GUTIKOL-514032 format. One record per atom (N, C-alpha, C): atom name; x, z, y; residue in one letter; residue number from 0. Coordinates in nm, 3 decimals. Layout:
N
+----+---------+---------+---------+----+-----+
! at !      px !      pz !      py ! aa !   i !
+----+---------+---------+---------+----+-----+
! CA !       X !       Z !       Y !  A ! NUM !
...
+----+---------+---------+---------+----+-----+
//
This chain:
138
+----+---------+---------+---------+----+-----+
! at !      px !      pz !      py ! aa !   i !
+----+---------+---------+---------+----+-----+
!  N !   0.083 !   0.000 !  -0.120 !  X !   0 !
! CA !   0.000 !   0.000 !   0.000 !  X !   0 !
!  C !   0.087 !   0.000 !   0.125 !  X !   0 !
!  N !   0.190 !   0.087 !   0.121 !  X !   1 !
! CA !   0.276 !   0.097 !   0.239 !  X !   1 !
!  C !   0.349 !  -0.032 !   0.269 !  X !   1 !
!  N !   0.402 !  -0.096 !   0.163 !  X !   2 !
! CA !   0.475 !  -0.221 !   0.185 !  X !   2 !
!  C !   0.382 !  -0.332 !   0.231 !  X !   2 !
!  N !   0.267 !  -0.344 !   0.166 !  X !   3 !
! CA !   0.171 !  -0.448 !   0.204 !  X !   3 !
!  C !   0.124 !  -0.430 !   0.347 !  X !   3 !
!  N !   0.086 !  -0.307 !   0.380 !  X !   4 !
! CA !   0.039 !  -0.279 !   0.515 !  X !   4 !
!  C !   0.151 !  -0.295 !   0.617 !  X !   4 !
!  N !   0.268 !  -0.243 !   0.581 !  X !   5 !
! CA !   0.382 !  -0.250 !   0.674 !  X !   5 !
!  C !   0.427 !  -0.392 !   0.701 !  X !   5 !
!  N !   0.435 !  -0.473 !   0.594 !  X !   6 !
! CA !   0.477 !  -0.612 !   0.613 !  X !   6 !
!  C !   0.373 !  -0.691 !   0.692 !  X !   6 !
!  N !   0.246 !  -0.673 !   0.656 !  X !   7 !
! CA !   0.140 !  -0.745 !   0.729 !  X !   7 !
!  C !   0.138 !  -0.708 !   0.876 !  X !   7 !
!  N !   0.143 !  -0.577 !   0.903 !  X !   8 !
! CA !   0.140 !  -0.531 !   1.041 !  X !   8 !
!  C !   0.266 !  -0.573 !   1.116 !  X !   8 !
!  N !   0.380 !  -0.557 !   1.049 !  X !   9 !
! CA !   0.508 !  -0.590 !   1.113 !  X !   9 !
!  C !   0.521 !  -0.737 !   1.145 !  X !   9 !
!  N !   0.482 !  -0.822 !   1.049 !  X !  10 !
! CA !   0.493 !  -0.966 !   1.073 !  X !  10 !
!  C !   0.395 !  -1.012 !   1.180 !  X !  10 !
!  N !   0.272 !  -0.964 !   1.173 !  X !  11 !
! CA !   0.172 !  -1.003 !   1.274 !  X !  11 !
!  C !   0.215 !  -0.961 !   1.413 !  X !  11 !
!  N !   0.256 !  -0.834 !   1.425 !  X !  12 !
! CA !   0.300 !  -0.783 !   1.555 !  X !  12 !
!  C !   0.427 !  -0.853 !   1.602 !  X !  12 !
!  N !   0.521 !  -0.869 !   1.509 !  X !  13 !
! CA !   0.650 !  -0.931 !   1.546 !  X !  13 !
!  C !   0.636 !  -1.075 !   1.588 !  X !  13 !
!  N !   0.556 !  -1.152 !   1.513 !  X !  14 !
! CA !   0.539 !  -1.293 !   1.548 !  X !  14 !
!  C !   0.463 !  -1.309 !   1.679 !  X !  14 !
!  N !   0.356 !  -1.230 !   1.696 !  X !  15 !
! CA !   0.279 !  -1.239 !   1.821 !  X !  15 !
!  C !   0.365 !  -1.203 !   1.941 !  X !  15 !
!  N !   0.437 !  -1.091 !   1.930 !  X !  16 !
! CA !   0.522 !  -1.045 !   2.040 !  X !  16 !
!  C !   0.637 !  -1.143 !   2.064 !  X !  16 !
!  N !   0.698 !  -1.187 !   1.954 !  X !  17 !
! CA !   0.814 !  -1.277 !   1.966 !  X !  17 !
!  C !   0.778 !  -1.411 !   2.027 !  X !  17 !
!  N !   0.665 !  -1.468 !   1.981 !  X !  18 !
! CA !   0.624 !  -1.599 !   2.035 !  X !  18 !
!  C !   0.584 !  -1.588 !   2.182 !  X !  18 !
!  N !   0.506 !  -1.484 !   2.214 !  X !  19 !
! CA !   0.464 !  -1.466 !   2.354 !  X !  19 !
!  C !   0.583 !  -1.446 !   2.446 !  X !  19 !
!  N !   0.673 !  -1.356 !   2.404 !  X !  20 !
! CA !   0.792 !  -1.327 !   2.485 !  X !  20 !
!  C !   0.883 !  -1.449 !   2.493 !  X !  20 !
!  N !   0.903 !  -1.515 !   2.378 !  X !  21 !
! CA !   0.993 !  -1.631 !   2.373 !  X !  21 !
!  C !   0.943 !  -1.746 !   2.457 !  X !  21 !
!  N !   0.812 !  -1.775 !   2.447 !  X !  22 !
! CA !   0.756 !  -1.887 !   2.525 !  X !  22 !
!  C !   0.760 !  -1.856 !   2.674 !  X !  22 !
!  N !   0.720 !  -1.734 !   2.711 !  X !  23 !
! CA !   0.721 !  -1.697 !   2.853 !  X !  23 !
!  C !   0.861 !  -1.702 !   2.910 !  X !  23 !
!  N !   0.956 !  -1.642 !   2.837 !  X !  24 !
! CA !   1.094 !  -1.640 !   2.883 !  X !  24 !
!  C !   1.154 !  -1.781 !   2.886 !  X !  24 !
!  N !   1.127 !  -1.857 !   2.779 !  X !  25 !
! CA !   1.183 !  -1.992 !   2.770 !  X !  25 !
!  C !   1.131 !  -2.085 !   2.877 !  X !  25 !
!  N !   0.999 !  -2.080 !   2.901 !  X !  26 !
! CA !   0.942 !  -2.169 !   3.002 !  X !  26 !
!  C !   0.989 !  -2.129 !   3.142 !  X !  26 !
!  N !   0.990 !  -1.999 !   3.170 !  X !  27 !
! CA !   1.036 !  -1.953 !   3.302 !  X !  27 !
!  C !   1.181 !  -1.991 !   3.326 !  X !  27 !
!  N !   1.266 !  -1.963 !   3.226 !  X !  28 !
! CA !   1.408 !  -1.992 !   3.239 !  X !  28 !
!  C !   1.432 !  -2.143 !   3.246 !  X !  28 !
!  N !   1.362 !  -2.217 !   3.159 !  X !  29 !
! CA !   1.381 !  -2.362 !   3.154 !  X !  29 !
!  C !   1.337 !  -2.430 !   3.282 !  X !  29 !
!  N !   1.220 !  -2.389 !   3.334 !  X !  30 !
! CA !   1.171 !  -2.452 !   3.457 !  X !  30 !
!  C !   1.260 !  -2.417 !   3.576 !  X !  30 !
!  N !   1.297 !  -2.290 !   3.586 !  X !  31 !
! CA !   1.384 !  -2.248 !   3.697 !  X !  31 !
!  C !   1.517 !  -2.321 !   3.694 !  X !  31 !
!  N !   1.579 !  -2.321 !   3.575 !  X !  32 !
! CA !   1.709 !  -2.386 !   3.560 !  X !  32 !
!  C !   1.698 !  -2.537 !   3.580 !  X !  32 !
!  N !   1.593 !  -2.595 !   3.520 !  X !  33 !
! CA !   1.576 !  -2.741 !   3.529 !  X !  33 !
!  C !   1.549 !  -2.788 !   3.670 !  X !  33 !
!  N !   1.461 !  -2.716 !   3.741 !  X !  34 !
! CA !   1.430 !  -2.757 !   3.878 !  X !  34 !
!  C !   1.551 !  -2.739 !   3.969 !  X !  34 !
!  N !   1.620 !  -2.626 !   3.955 !  X !  35 !
! CA !   1.738 !  -2.602 !   4.038 !  X !  35 !
!  C !   1.845 !  -2.708 !   4.013 !  X !  35 !
!  N !   1.873 !  -2.733 !   3.884 !  X !  36 !
! CA !   1.975 !  -2.830 !   3.849 !  X !  36 !
!  C !   1.933 !  -2.971 !   3.889 !  X !  36 !
!  N !   1.806 !  -3.004 !   3.862 !  X !  37 !
! CA !   1.757 !  -3.139 !   3.892 !  X !  37 !
!  C !   1.755 !  -3.168 !   4.040 !  X !  37 !
!  N !   1.709 !  -3.070 !   4.119 !  X !  38 !
! CA !   1.705 !  -3.093 !   4.264 !  X !  38 !
!  C !   1.846 !  -3.104 !   4.321 !  X !  38 !
!  N !   1.935 !  -3.014 !   4.278 !  X !  39 !
! CA !   2.073 !  -3.018 !   4.328 !  X !  39 !
!  C !   2.140 !  -3.150 !   4.292 !  X !  39 !
!  N !   2.127 !  -3.189 !   4.164 !  X !  40 !
! CA !   2.189 !  -3.312 !   4.118 !  X !  40 !
!  C !   2.125 !  -3.434 !   4.185 !  X !  40 !
!  N !   1.992 !  -3.432 !   4.194 !  X !  41 !
! CA !   1.920 !  -3.546 !   4.253 !  X !  41 !
!  C !   1.951 !  -3.564 !   4.399 !  X !  41 !
!  N !   1.954 !  -3.451 !   4.473 !  X !  42 !
! CA !   1.984 !  -3.462 !   4.616 !  X !  42 !
!  C !   2.128 !  -3.509 !   4.638 !  X !  42 !
!  N !   2.222 !  -3.450 !   4.563 !  X !  43 !
! CA !   2.362 !  -3.490 !   4.577 !  X !  43 !
!  C !   2.382 !  -3.637 !   4.545 !  X !  43 !
!  N !   2.324 !  -3.680 !   4.430 !  X !  44 !
! CA !   2.338 !  -3.819 !   4.389 !  X !  44 !
!  C !   2.267 !  -3.913 !   4.486 !  X !  44 !
!  N !   2.146 !  -3.873 !   4.527 !  X !  45 !
! CA !   2.067 !  -3.958 !   4.616 !  X !  45 !
!  C !   2.131 !  -3.975 !   4.752 !  X !  45 !
!  N !   2.182 !  -3.865 !   4.808 !  X !  46 !
! CA !   2.245 !  -3.875 !   4.939 !  X !  46 !
!  C !   2.374 !  -3.956 !   4.932 !  X !  46 !
!  N !   2.454 !  -3.931 !   4.828 !  X !  47 !
! CA !   2.578 !  -4.007 !   4.813 !  X !  47 !
!  C !   2.552 !  -4.155 !   4.797 !  X !  47 !
!  N !   2.459 !  -4.188 !   4.706 !  X !  48 !
! CA !   2.426 !  -4.328 !   4.681 !  X !  48 !
!  C !   2.361 !  -4.392 !   4.803 !  X !  48 !
!  N !   2.268 !  -4.318 !   4.865 !  X !  49 !
! CA !   2.195 !  -4.373 !   4.981 !  X !  49 !
!  C !   2.286 !  -4.397 !   5.099 !  X !  49 !
!  N !   2.375 !  -4.301 !   5.126 !  X !  50 !
! CA !   2.465 !  -4.318 !   5.241 !  X !  50 !
!  C !   2.564 !  -4.432 !   5.217 !  X !  50 !
!  N !   2.621 !  -4.435 !   5.096 !  X !  51 !
! CA !   2.717 !  -4.542 !   5.065 !  X !  51 !
!  C !   2.653 !  -4.679 !   5.073 !  X !  51 !
!  N !   2.537 !  -4.692 !   5.008 !  X !  52 !
! CA !   2.467 !  -4.821 !   5.006 !  X !  52 !
!  C !   2.419 !  -4.858 !   5.146 !  X !  52 !
!  N !   2.364 !  -4.758 !   5.218 !  X !  53 !
! CA !   2.309 !  -4.785 !   5.351 !  X !  53 !
!  C !   2.416 !  -4.827 !   5.450 !  X !  53 !
!  N !   2.529 !  -4.757 !   5.447 !  X !  54 !
! CA !   2.636 !  -4.792 !   5.542 !  X !  54 !
!  C !   2.695 !  -4.929 !   5.509 !  X !  54 !
!  N !   2.719 !  -4.953 !   5.380 !  X !  55 !
! CA !   2.774 !  -5.083 !   5.341 !  X !  55 !
!  C !   2.681 !  -5.197 !   5.378 !  X !  55 !
!  N !   2.554 !  -5.182 !   5.344 !  X !  56 !
! CA !   2.455 !  -5.286 !   5.373 !  X !  56 !
!  C !   2.436 !  -5.302 !   5.524 !  X !  56 !
!  N !   2.425 !  -5.188 !   5.593 !  X !  57 !
! CA !   2.400 !  -5.192 !   5.737 !  X !  57 !
!  C !   2.515 !  -5.254 !   5.814 !  X !  57 !
!  N !   2.637 !  -5.219 !   5.776 !  X !  58 !
! CA !   2.752 !  -5.275 !   5.847 !  X !  58 !
!  C !   2.765 !  -5.424 !   5.822 !  X !  58 !
!  N !   2.748 !  -5.464 !   5.695 !  X !  59 !
! CA !   2.757 !  -5.607 !   5.663 !  X !  59 !
!  C !   2.651 !  -5.688 !   5.736 !  X !  59 !
!  N !   2.527 !  -5.640 !   5.731 !  X !  60 !
! CA !   2.416 !  -5.709 !   5.795 !  X !  60 !
!  C !   2.433 !  -5.706 !   5.947 !  X !  60 !
!  N !   2.474 !  -5.589 !   5.998 !  X !  61 !
! CA !   2.488 !  -5.574 !   6.143 !  X !  61 !
!  C !   2.598 !  -5.661 !   6.200 !  X !  61 !
!  N !   2.710 !  -5.671 !   6.129 !  X !  62 !
! CA !   2.820 !  -5.753 !   6.182 !  X !  62 !
!  C !   2.783 !  -5.901 !   6.179 !  X !  62 !
!  N !   2.723 !  -5.945 !   6.068 !  X !  63 !
! CA !   2.683 !  -6.086 !   6.060 !  X !  63 !
!  C !   2.582 !  -6.122 !   6.167 !  X !  63 !
!  N !   2.481 !  -6.037 !   6.184 !  X !  64 !
! CA !   2.377 !  -6.062 !   6.283 !  X !  64 !
!  C !   2.433 !  -6.045 !   6.425 !  X !  64 !
!  N !   2.520 !  -5.944 !   6.438 !  X !  65 !
! CA !   2.571 !  -5.910 !   6.571 !  X !  65 !
!  C !   2.661 !  -6.017 !   6.629 !  X !  65 !
!  N !   2.737 !  -6.088 !   6.547 !  X !  66 !
! CA !   2.825 !  -6.191 !   6.602 !  X !  66 !
!  C !   2.743 !  -6.304 !   6.662 !  X !  66 !
!  N !   2.631 !  -6.336 !   6.600 !  X !  67 !
! CA !   2.546 !  -6.441 !   6.659 !  X !  67 !
!  C !   2.467 !  -6.388 !   6.777 !  X !  67 !
!  N !   2.413 !  -6.270 !   6.768 !  X !  68 !
! CA !   2.316 !  -6.220 !   6.864 !  X !  68 !
!  C !   2.374 !  -6.128 !   6.970 !  X !  68 !
!  N !   2.477 !  -6.060 !   6.939 !  X !  69 !
! CA !   2.533 !  -5.961 !   7.031 !  X !  69 !
!  C !   2.566 !  -5.836 !   6.953 !  X !  69 !
!  N !   2.689 !  -5.787 !   6.971 !  X !  70 !
! CA !   2.736 !  -5.678 !   6.886 !  X !  70 !
!  C !   2.652 !  -5.551 !   6.898 !  X !  70 !
!  N !   2.613 !  -5.515 !   7.017 !  X !  71 !
! CA !   2.536 !  -5.390 !   7.035 !  X !  71 !
!  C !   2.405 !  -5.392 !   6.960 !  X !  71 !
!  N !   2.329 !  -5.500 !   6.978 !  X !  72 !
! CA !   2.199 !  -5.511 !   6.915 !  X !  72 !
!  C !   2.212 !  -5.525 !   6.763 !  X !  72 !
!  N !   2.307 !  -5.607 !   6.721 !  X !  73 !
! CA !   2.324 !  -5.631 !   6.577 !  X !  73 !
!  C !   2.368 !  -5.507 !   6.502 !  X !  73 !
!  N !   2.466 !  -5.433 !   6.560 !  X !  74 !
! CA !   2.513 !  -5.313 !   6.491 !  X !  74 !
!  C !   2.404 !  -5.206 !   6.487 !  X !  74 !
!  N !   2.334 !  -5.188 !   6.598 !  X !  75 !
! CA !   2.226 !  -5.088 !   6.601 !  X !  75 !
!  C !   2.118 !  -5.119 !   6.499 !  X !  75 !
!  N !   2.076 !  -5.245 !   6.497 !  X !  76 !
! CA !   1.971 !  -5.287 !   6.404 !  X !  76 !
!  C !   2.018 !  -5.278 !   6.258 !  X !  76 !
!  N !   2.138 !  -5.326 !   6.233 !  X !  77 !
! CA !   2.191 !  -5.326 !   6.096 !  X !  77 !
!  C !   2.211 !  -5.186 !   6.042 !  X !  77 !
!  N !   2.265 !  -5.096 !   6.126 !  X !  78 !
! CA !   2.288 !  -4.959 !   6.080 !  X !  78 !
!  C !   2.155 !  -4.887 !   6.056 !  X !  78 !
!  N !   2.061 !  -4.905 !   6.148 !  X !  79 !
! CA !   1.930 !  -4.841 !   6.131 !  X !  79 !
!  C !   1.861 !  -4.888 !   6.004 !  X !  79 !
!  N !   1.859 !  -5.020 !   5.985 !  X !  80 !
! CA !   1.794 !  -5.077 !   5.867 !  X !  80 !
!  C !   1.866 !  -5.037 !   5.739 !  X !  80 !
!  N !   1.998 !  -5.046 !   5.742 !  X !  81 !
! CA !   2.076 !  -5.014 !   5.622 !  X !  81 !
!  C !   2.064 !  -4.869 !   5.582 !  X !  81 !
!  N !   2.072 !  -4.779 !   5.682 !  X !  82 !
! CA !   2.062 !  -4.636 !   5.650 !  X !  82 !
!  C !   1.922 !  -4.601 !   5.598 !  X !  82 !
!  N !   1.819 !  -4.657 !   5.663 !  X !  83 !
! CA !   1.682 !  -4.630 !   5.617 !  X !  83 !
!  C !   1.660 !  -4.677 !   5.475 !  X !  83 !
!  N !   1.704 !  -4.801 !   5.448 !  X !  84 !
! CA !   1.686 !  -4.858 !   5.315 !  X !  84 !
!  C !   1.770 !  -4.784 !   5.211 !  X !  84 !
!  N !   1.895 !  -4.759 !   5.246 !  X !  85 !
! CA !   1.986 !  -4.693 !   5.150 !  X !  85 !
!  C !   1.944 !  -4.551 !   5.119 !  X !  85 !
!  N !   1.904 !  -4.476 !   5.223 !  X !  86 !
! CA !   1.863 !  -4.337 !   5.199 !  X !  86 !
!  C !   1.734 !  -4.331 !   5.118 !  X !  86 !
!  N !   1.639 !  -4.419 !   5.152 !  X !  87 !
! CA !   1.514 !  -4.420 !   5.076 !  X !  87 !
!  C !   1.538 !  -4.453 !   4.929 !  X !  87 !
!  N !   1.617 !  -4.557 !   4.905 !  X !  88 !
! CA !   1.645 !  -4.599 !   4.768 !  X !  88 !
!  C !   1.728 !  -4.495 !   4.694 !  X !  88 !
!  N !   1.832 !  -4.446 !   4.761 !  X !  89 !
! CA !   1.921 !  -4.348 !   4.697 !  X !  89 !
!  C !   1.853 !  -4.218 !   4.667 !  X !  89 !
!  N !   1.772 !  -4.168 !   4.763 !  X !  90 !
! CA !   1.703 !  -4.040 !   4.740 !  X !  90 !
!  C !   1.599 !  -4.053 !   4.630 !  X !  90 !
!  N !   1.524 !  -4.165 !   4.633 !  X !  91 !
! CA !   1.424 !  -4.185 !   4.528 !  X !  91 !
!  C !   1.487 !  -4.190 !   4.390 !  X !  91 !
!  N !   1.594 !  -4.270 !   4.379 !  X !  92 !
! CA !   1.663 !  -4.284 !   4.250 !  X !  92 !
!  C !   1.730 !  -4.154 !   4.209 !  X !  92 !
!  N !   1.798 !  -4.091 !   4.305 !  X !  93 !
! CA !   1.870 !  -3.968 !   4.274 !  X !  93 !
!  C !   1.779 !  -3.854 !   4.236 !  X !  93 !
!  N !   1.668 !  -3.839 !   4.310 !  X !  94 !
! CA !   1.575 !  -3.730 !   4.279 !  X !  94 !
!  C !   1.506 !  -3.753 !   4.144 !  X !  94 !
!  N !   1.465 !  -3.879 !   4.120 !  X !  95 !
! CA !   1.402 !  -3.909 !   3.991 !  X !  95 !
!  C !   1.495 !  -3.880 !   3.875 !  X !  95 !
!  N !   1.620 !  -3.928 !   3.887 !  X !  96 !
! CA !   1.718 !  -3.909 !   3.781 !  X !  96 !
!  C !   1.755 !  -3.762 !   3.766 !  X !  96 !
!  N !   1.781 !  -3.697 !   3.879 !  X !  97 !
! CA !   1.822 !  -3.556 !   3.875 !  X !  97 !
!  C !   1.713 !  -3.466 !   3.823 !  X !  97 !
!  N !   1.589 !  -3.489 !   3.868 !  X !  98 !
! CA !   1.479 !  -3.404 !   3.821 !  X !  98 !
!  C !   1.452 !  -3.426 !   3.672 !  X !  98 !
!  N !   1.454 !  -3.553 !   3.630 !  X !  99 !
! CA !   1.432 !  -3.581 !   3.488 !  X !  99 !
!  C !   1.538 !  -3.516 !   3.402 !  X !  99 !
!  N !   1.666 !  -3.533 !   3.443 !  X ! 100 !
! CA !   1.776 !  -3.476 !   3.366 !  X ! 100 !
!  C !   1.773 !  -3.324 !   3.370 !  X ! 100 !
!  N !   1.751 !  -3.270 !   3.490 !  X ! 101 !
! CA !   1.751 !  -3.124 !   3.505 !  X ! 101 !
!  C !   1.637 !  -3.058 !   3.431 !  X ! 101 !
!  N !   1.516 !  -3.117 !   3.441 !  X ! 102 !
! CA !   1.401 !  -3.058 !   3.371 !  X ! 102 !
!  C !   1.419 !  -3.067 !   3.220 !  X ! 102 !
!  N !   1.465 !  -3.183 !   3.173 !  X ! 103 !
! CA !   1.487 !  -3.198 !   3.029 !  X ! 103 !
!  C !   1.588 !  -3.098 !   2.977 !  X ! 103 !
!  N !   1.701 !  -3.086 !   3.049 !  X ! 104 !
! CA !   1.807 !  -2.994 !   3.007 !  X ! 104 !
!  C !   1.760 !  -2.849 !   3.019 !  X ! 104 !
!  N !   1.697 !  -2.817 !   3.132 !  X ! 105 !
! CA !   1.654 !  -2.679 !   3.156 !  X ! 105 !
!  C !   1.546 !  -2.635 !   3.060 !  X ! 105 !
!  N !   1.447 !  -2.722 !   3.036 !  X ! 106 !
! CA !   1.340 !  -2.684 !   2.944 !  X ! 106 !
!  C !   1.392 !  -2.672 !   2.801 !  X ! 106 !
!  N !   1.478 !  -2.767 !   2.760 !  X ! 107 !
! CA !   1.534 !  -2.760 !   2.625 !  X ! 107 !
!  C !   1.615 !  -2.633 !   2.606 !  X ! 107 !
!  N !   1.703 !  -2.604 !   2.702 !  X ! 108 !
! CA !   1.787 !  -2.485 !   2.693 !  X ! 108 !
!  C !   1.704 !  -2.358 !   2.703 !  X ! 108 !
!  N !   1.612 !  -2.355 !   2.800 !  X ! 109 !
! CA !   1.531 !  -2.235 !   2.821 !  X ! 109 !
!  C !   1.439 !  -2.206 !   2.704 !  X ! 109 !
!  N !   1.374 !  -2.312 !   2.651 !  X ! 110 !
! CA !   1.283 !  -2.290 !   2.538 !  X ! 110 !
!  C !   1.360 !  -2.248 !   2.413 !  X ! 110 !
!  N !   1.473 !  -2.314 !   2.388 !  X ! 111 !
! CA !   1.554 !  -2.277 !   2.271 !  X ! 111 !
!  C !   1.601 !  -2.133 !   2.281 !  X ! 111 !
!  N !   1.654 !  -2.095 !   2.397 !  X ! 112 !
! CA !   1.703 !  -1.958 !   2.416 !  X ! 112 !
!  C !   1.588 !  -1.858 !   2.412 !  X ! 112 !
!  N !   1.480 !  -1.889 !   2.483 !  X ! 113 !
! CA !   1.367 !  -1.797 !   2.490 !  X ! 113 !
!  C !   1.300 !  -1.777 !   2.355 !  X ! 113 !
!  N !   1.278 !  -1.888 !   2.282 !  X ! 114 !
! CA !   1.214 !  -1.875 !   2.151 !  X ! 114 !
!  C !   1.304 !  -1.801 !   2.053 !  X ! 114 !
!  N !   1.432 !  -1.835 !   2.053 !  X ! 115 !
! CA !   1.525 !  -1.766 !   1.963 !  X ! 115 !
!  C !   1.530 !  -1.617 !   1.992 !  X ! 115 !
!  N !   1.544 !  -1.583 !   2.120 !  X ! 116 !
! CA !   1.552 !  -1.443 !   2.159 !  X ! 116 !
!  C !   1.420 !  -1.371 !   2.133 !  X ! 116 !
!  N !   1.309 !  -1.434 !   2.173 !  X ! 117 !
! CA !   1.178 !  -1.371 !   2.157 !  X ! 117 !
!  C !   1.141 !  -1.351 !   2.011 !  X ! 117 !
!  N !   1.166 !  -1.454 !   1.929 !  X ! 118 !
! CA !   1.133 !  -1.441 !   1.787 !  X ! 118 !
!  C !   1.221 !  -1.338 !   1.719 !  X ! 118 !
!  N !   1.351 !  -1.341 !   1.748 !  X ! 119 !
! CA !   1.442 !  -1.243 !   1.688 !  X ! 119 !
!  C !   1.404 !  -1.101 !   1.727 !  X ! 119 !
!  N !   1.379 !  -1.080 !   1.857 !  X ! 120 !
! CA !   1.343 !  -0.947 !   1.905 !  X ! 120 !
!  C !   1.207 !  -0.904 !   1.851 !  X ! 120 !
!  N !   1.109 !  -0.995 !   1.856 !  X ! 121 !
! CA !   0.974 !  -0.962 !   1.811 !  X ! 121 !
!  C !   0.970 !  -0.933 !   1.662 !  X ! 121 !
!  N !   1.039 !  -1.016 !   1.582 !  X ! 122 !
! CA !   1.038 !  -0.994 !   1.437 !  X ! 122 !
!  C !   1.109 !  -0.865 !   1.401 !  X ! 122 !
!  N !   1.224 !  -0.841 !   1.464 !  X ! 123 !
! CA !   1.298 !  -0.717 !   1.436 !  X ! 123 !
!  C !   1.216 !  -0.595 !   1.472 !  X ! 123 !
!  N !   1.156 !  -0.597 !   1.592 !  X ! 124 !
! CA !   1.076 !  -0.484 !   1.638 !  X ! 124 !
!  C !   0.949 !  -0.468 !   1.553 !  X ! 124 !
!  N !   0.881 !  -0.578 !   1.527 !  X ! 125 !
! CA !   0.756 !  -0.573 !   1.451 !  X ! 125 !
!  C !   0.777 !  -0.528 !   1.308 !  X ! 125 !
!  N !   0.882 !  -0.581 !   1.244 !  X ! 126 !
! CA !   0.907 !  -0.542 !   1.105 !  X ! 126 !
!  C !   0.949 !  -0.396 !   1.096 !  X ! 126 !
!  N !   1.036 !  -0.353 !   1.187 !  X ! 127 !
! CA !   1.079 !  -0.213 !   1.186 !  X ! 127 !
!  C !   0.962 !  -0.119 !   1.207 !  X ! 127 !
!  N !   0.880 !  -0.150 !   1.308 !  X ! 128 !
! CA !   0.765 !  -0.065 !   1.339 !  X ! 128 !
!  C !   0.661 !  -0.070 !   1.227 !  X ! 128 !
!  N !   0.631 !  -0.190 !   1.179 !  X ! 129 !
! CA !   0.529 !  -0.205 !   1.075 !  X ! 129 !
!  C !   0.570 !  -0.140 !   0.945 !  X ! 129 !
!  N !   0.698 !  -0.160 !   0.905 !  X ! 130 !
! CA !   0.743 !  -0.101 !   0.779 !  X ! 130 !
!  C !   0.746 !   0.052 !   0.788 !  X ! 130 !
!  N !   0.797 !   0.103 !   0.901 !  X ! 131 !
! CA !   0.801 !   0.249 !   0.917 !  X ! 131 !
!  C !   0.661 !   0.309 !   0.912 !  X ! 131 !
!  N !   0.568 !   0.248 !   0.986 !  X ! 132 !
! CA !   0.431 !   0.298 !   0.989 !  X ! 132 !
!  C !   0.361 !   0.281 !   0.854 !  X ! 132 !
!  N !   0.380 !   0.162 !   0.794 !  X ! 133 !
! CA !   0.312 !   0.134 !   0.667 !  X ! 133 !
!  C !   0.365 !   0.221 !   0.554 !  X ! 133 !
!  N !   0.497 !   0.239 !   0.548 !  X ! 134 !
! CA !   0.554 !   0.321 !   0.441 !  X ! 134 !
!  C !   0.515 !   0.467 !   0.459 !  X ! 134 !
!  N !   0.520 !   0.513 !   0.585 !  X ! 135 !
! CA !   0.481 !   0.652 !   0.610 !  X ! 135 !
!  C !   0.335 !   0.675 !   0.572 !  X ! 135 !
!  N !   0.250 !   0.582 !   0.613 !  X ! 136 !
! CA !   0.108 !   0.595 !   0.583 !  X ! 136 !
!  C !   0.081 !   0.577 !   0.434 !  X ! 136 !
!  N !   0.150 !   0.473 !   0.376 !  X ! 137 !
! CA !   0.128 !   0.445 !   0.233 !  X ! 137 !
!  C !   0.184 !   0.558 !   0.148 !  X ! 137 !
+----+---------+---------+---------+----+-----+
//
């Protein structure tokens, strides 16, 4: 009686506690880590790509246009257009890539860690408590 009751109680309690704790911890950790990593990576990549592309495109376009039309107007127009286009494209691409990579990595790592920790802790606690109570009662 004690073993049956203890194992049933311990496993039920341990699995419920472990899964709840593991999922909560894993999702919280994964989302926090993924969003932080994704935003940081996406912004860094997007700004770098956008500025490089925008300046290169803007200067090339501005110089070509400016020699025919006038250097002041051509450079101003080319730089404005190039920076706007480059930053928009770079930020969109960088944020999409960074968020996707960061969320995937963060959720995978957080869920794996949270589930492993929660299940281990819940099963150990539930089995110890259930067996002690069941054996004592039985």
